[in-house]
BAGU-458396 format. One record per residue (C-alpha): residue number from 1; x, y, z. Coordinates in Angstrom, 3 decimals. Last residue first. Layout:
N
- NUM,X,Y,Z
...
This chain:
241
- 241,-18.892,-1.875,-14.754
- 240,-15.509,-0.787,-14.586
- 239,-14.296,0.774,-11.216
- 238,-13.402,4.202,-12.161
- 237,-9.926,6.029,-13.616
- 236,-11.702,6.887,-16.321
- 235,-9.306,6.525,-19.429
- 234,-8.125,3.002,-17.977
- 233,-11.245,1.217,-16.742
- 232,-10.786,-0.082,-13.064
- 231,-10.416,-3.728,-12.278
- 230,-11.054,-4.407,-8.419
- 229,-8.937,-7.383,-7.197
- 228,-10.819,-10.400,-6.753
- 227,-13.074,-11.207,-3.854
- 226,-14.573,-14.431,-2.371
- 225,-17.250,-13.863,0.506
- 224,-16.293,-13.623,3.930
- 223,-17.090,-16.514,6.032
- 222,-19.935,-16.526,8.482
- 221,-19.637,-18.161,11.625
- 220,-21.920,-16.707,13.250
- 219,-19.753,-16.241,16.570
- 218,-16.965,-14.531,14.452
- 217,-19.475,-11.840,14.774
- 216,-20.857,-11.374,17.929
- 215,-16.637,-12.252,19.152
- 214,-16.350,-8.922,17.307
- 213,-18.814,-6.926,18.723
- 212,-17.657,-7.938,22.036
- 211,-14.166,-6.512,21.757
- 210,-15.108,-3.568,20.196
- 209,-17.652,-2.388,23.187
- 208,-15.710,0.191,24.672
- 207,-17.584,1.539,27.503
- 206,-15.973,-0.643,30.484
- 205,-12.519,0.269,28.677
- 204,-13.097,4.181,30.161
- 203,-12.383,6.281,27.688
- 202,-8.594,7.579,26.032
- 201,-8.234,5.630,23.491
- 200,-5.262,3.156,23.658
- 199,-1.865,1.809,22.061
- 198,1.134,0.684,23.100
- 197,2.993,-0.212,20.119
- 196,5.273,-3.518,19.117
- 195,7.197,-2.378,16.378
- 194,10.313,-5.068,16.769
- 193,12.171,-2.418,18.403
- 192,10.089,-1.961,21.355
- 191,7.026,0.117,22.966
- 190,6.206,2.192,19.797
- 189,4.267,4.726,20.414
- 188,0.189,5.040,20.186
- 187,-2.238,7.106,22.552
- 186,-5.609,7.897,21.060
- 185,-8.395,11.295,21.749
- 184,-11.821,10.174,20.270
- 183,-12.932,10.405,17.203
- 182,-11.782,7.835,15.995
- 181,-13.335,5.758,18.749
- 180,-16.705,6.112,16.921
- 179,-19.305,7.053,19.657
- 178,-22.675,4.901,20.685
- 177,-25.147,6.143,21.957
- 176,-28.126,5.410,24.331
- 175,-26.378,1.701,24.773
- 174,-28.379,-0.864,26.802
- 173,-25.623,-3.395,26.947
- 172,-27.496,-6.249,25.525
- 171,-29.194,-3.785,22.920
- 170,-25.568,-2.516,21.798
- 169,-24.556,-5.941,21.510
- 168,-27.251,-7.201,19.263
- 167,-26.957,-3.898,17.376
- 166,-23.691,-4.202,16.668
- 165,-23.368,-7.838,15.833
- 164,-26.431,-6.977,13.282
- 163,-23.572,-4.082,11.749
- 162,-20.836,-6.875,11.302
- 161,-21.690,-7.690,7.586
- 160,-22.146,-4.473,6.358
- 159,-18.820,-3.495,8.121
- 158,-16.944,-6.783,6.507
- 157,-18.864,-5.335,2.743
- 156,-17.043,-1.936,3.666
- 155,-13.673,-3.509,4.306
- 154,-14.035,-5.330,0.868
- 153,-14.984,-1.927,-0.860
- 152,-12.034,-0.019,0.645
- 151,-9.500,-2.635,0.107
- 150,-10.458,-3.221,-3.422
- 149,-10.860,0.554,-4.303
- 148,-6.900,1.188,-3.056
- 147,-5.710,-2.219,-4.668
- 146,-7.319,-0.542,-8.092
- 145,-5.783,2.456,-6.915
- 144,-2.275,1.641,-7.027
- 143,-2.789,-1.301,-10.025
- 142,-3.867,2.134,-12.077
- 141,-0.815,4.169,-10.634
- 140,1.445,1.729,-11.980
- 139,0.083,1.226,-15.266
- 138,0.215,4.548,-15.619
- 137,4.336,4.472,-14.698
- 136,4.066,1.677,-17.554
- 135,2.857,3.389,-20.258
- 134,4.437,6.165,-19.898
- 133,7.938,3.710,-20.403
- 132,6.377,1.808,-23.137
- 131,6.082,5.694,-24.969
- 130,9.375,6.050,-24.288
- 129,10.580,2.805,-25.480
- 128,8.553,3.554,-28.746
- 127,10.864,6.582,-28.893
- 126,13.929,5.064,-28.518
- 125,12.704,2.676,-31.132
- 124,12.346,4.925,-33.506
- 123,15.737,7.249,-32.915
- 122,17.345,3.636,-33.093
- 121,15.969,3.285,-36.693
- 120,16.874,6.982,-38.083
- 119,20.060,6.440,-36.643
- 118,19.903,2.978,-38.876
- 117,19.015,4.662,-41.883
- 116,21.140,8.254,-41.686
- 115,24.917,5.660,-41.118
- 114,26.583,4.938,-38.561
- 113,24.250,6.218,-35.891
- 112,23.039,2.195,-34.900
- 111,26.617,1.442,-34.459
- 110,27.087,3.977,-31.586
- 109,23.663,3.890,-30.448
- 108,23.526,-0.199,-30.014
- 107,24.682,-0.320,-26.178
- 106,22.467,2.573,-25.052
- 105,19.078,0.328,-26.855
- 104,20.049,-2.409,-25.120
- 103,20.563,-1.416,-21.731
- 102,17.287,0.225,-22.200
- 101,15.924,-2.903,-23.838
- 100,16.767,-4.884,-20.593
- 99,15.107,-1.811,-18.328
- 98,11.931,-1.995,-19.810
- 97,11.951,-5.880,-19.785
- 96,12.866,-5.553,-15.865
- 95,10.151,-3.239,-15.538
- 94,7.789,-5.250,-17.147
- 93,8.590,-8.544,-14.797
- 92,8.540,-6.335,-11.779
- 91,4.804,-4.681,-12.633
- 90,3.385,-8.628,-12.947
- 89,5.212,-9.791,-9.880
- 88,3.966,-6.789,-7.741
- 87,0.366,-6.788,-8.755
- 86,0.549,-11.007,-8.427
- 85,2.107,-9.853,-4.446
- 84,-0.850,-7.594,-4.253
- 83,-3.581,-9.841,-4.726
- 82,-2.062,-12.772,-2.138
- 81,-1.764,-9.348,0.589
- 80,-5.398,-8.536,0.006
- 79,-6.119,-12.130,0.595
- 78,-4.429,-12.232,3.598
- 77,-5.636,-8.642,4.971
- 76,-9.274,-9.987,3.780
- 75,-9.303,-13.705,6.051
- 74,-8.422,-11.519,9.202
- 73,-10.749,-9.152,8.480
- 72,-13.435,-12.085,8.167
- 71,-11.866,-13.459,11.307
- 70,-12.541,-10.396,13.260
- 69,-9.031,-8.126,13.998
- 68,-8.848,-5.862,11.414
- 67,-12.663,-5.505,11.080
- 66,-13.136,-4.742,14.974
- 65,-9.735,-2.086,14.895
- 64,-11.465,-0.208,12.627
- 63,-14.543,0.074,13.296
- 62,-13.625,0.901,17.199
- 61,-17.276,1.001,19.166
- 60,-17.703,3.146,22.283
- 59,-20.655,2.838,24.519
- 58,-22.658,5.701,26.597
- 57,-25.860,4.395,28.057
- 56,-24.729,5.294,31.545
- 55,-21.299,6.579,31.749
- 54,-18.054,4.854,32.867
- 53,-16.742,5.909,36.087
- 52,-13.318,7.799,35.888
- 51,-10.413,6.574,34.061
- 50,-7.169,5.909,35.558
- 49,-4.697,6.945,33.047
- 48,-2.389,4.463,31.011
- 47,1.350,4.351,32.619
- 46,3.369,5.308,29.653
- 45,5.639,3.132,27.389
- 44,9.569,3.643,27.820
- 43,11.296,3.884,24.620
- 42,13.261,1.212,23.730
- 41,16.616,2.208,23.649
- 40,18.113,1.217,19.669
- 39,21.413,-0.665,19.973
- 38,24.457,1.426,19.605
- 37,26.066,1.559,16.042
- 36,28.905,-1.066,15.333
- 35,31.816,0.500,13.836
- 34,32.071,1.291,10.372
- 33,34.257,-1.212,8.450
- 32,37.253,0.388,6.913
- 31,37.251,1.266,3.252
- 30,37.662,-0.484,-0.029
- 29,36.122,1.568,-2.562
- 28,33.681,1.727,-4.143
- 27,32.455,-0.783,-6.932
- 26,30.569,1.079,-9.953
- 25,26.621,0.328,-9.289
- 24,26.018,4.066,-8.823
- 23,28.122,5.148,-11.866
- 22,26.437,2.730,-13.678
- 21,23.058,3.619,-12.631
- 20,23.802,7.437,-13.677
- 19,25.279,6.454,-16.753
- 18,22.298,4.636,-17.860
- 17,19.892,7.732,-16.614
- 16,22.443,10.215,-18.812
- 15,22.500,8.515,-21.962
- 14,18.822,7.578,-22.064
- 13,18.073,11.029,-21.599
- 12,20.514,11.804,-24.516
- 11,18.269,9.452,-26.642
- 10,15.286,12.000,-25.316
- 9,17.176,14.924,-26.956
- 8,18.436,12.912,-30.054
- 7,14.800,12.155,-30.462
- 6,13.793,15.972,-29.752
- 5,15.958,17.053,-32.720
- 4,15.001,14.868,-34.566
- 3,11.192,15.425,-34.243
- 2,12.238,19.828,-35.091
- 1,12.040,22.041,-32.437
């Protein structure tokens, strides 16, 4: 297939997308307002079970909950939100620029096609726009991976700083074995329309040392080290050295 034909197909695709968007944005006929939906009924949370006696020397730790509720975990969550806002702003700006240029190409297609030279120039601009769009899609994926890597790294940092607190609580409670809460049965159910949840782990609460570990960690007063978004190598998709 000739290059000109490929570009014309690409142009047609641009026009198709633009047309579909125009149709989606077209004013809709006035219709009667639908009747208000009935208020959602919040499910009744189940009554937690009555557990047997705690097993001597058996302790349970919910690492994820411990990290999330610790002072450093809260600080990390706030910082991650800031980094996400920066990424969202960057991508939104580029997306809007692409949409603006697409509309400009569509608007000028008829005029540009009046002469062979104009048509060729217009097709070149379409091709350049497509390349920018592909680069933008790659950037979106890269930013998502960078945020994922960043979160994983900072959570690992917090967990490492939690180890001394875990060791101290394990010693204090004479734990012979510490089981991760992730390996135990959980129950989570939305309890109201605001998204609050009823959540519990199927283990006697007396065996759960998570709160004690968080208190011990927070008592140190240690602050989470400053961190920024991980930057990936665009070619390899791995953290840049």
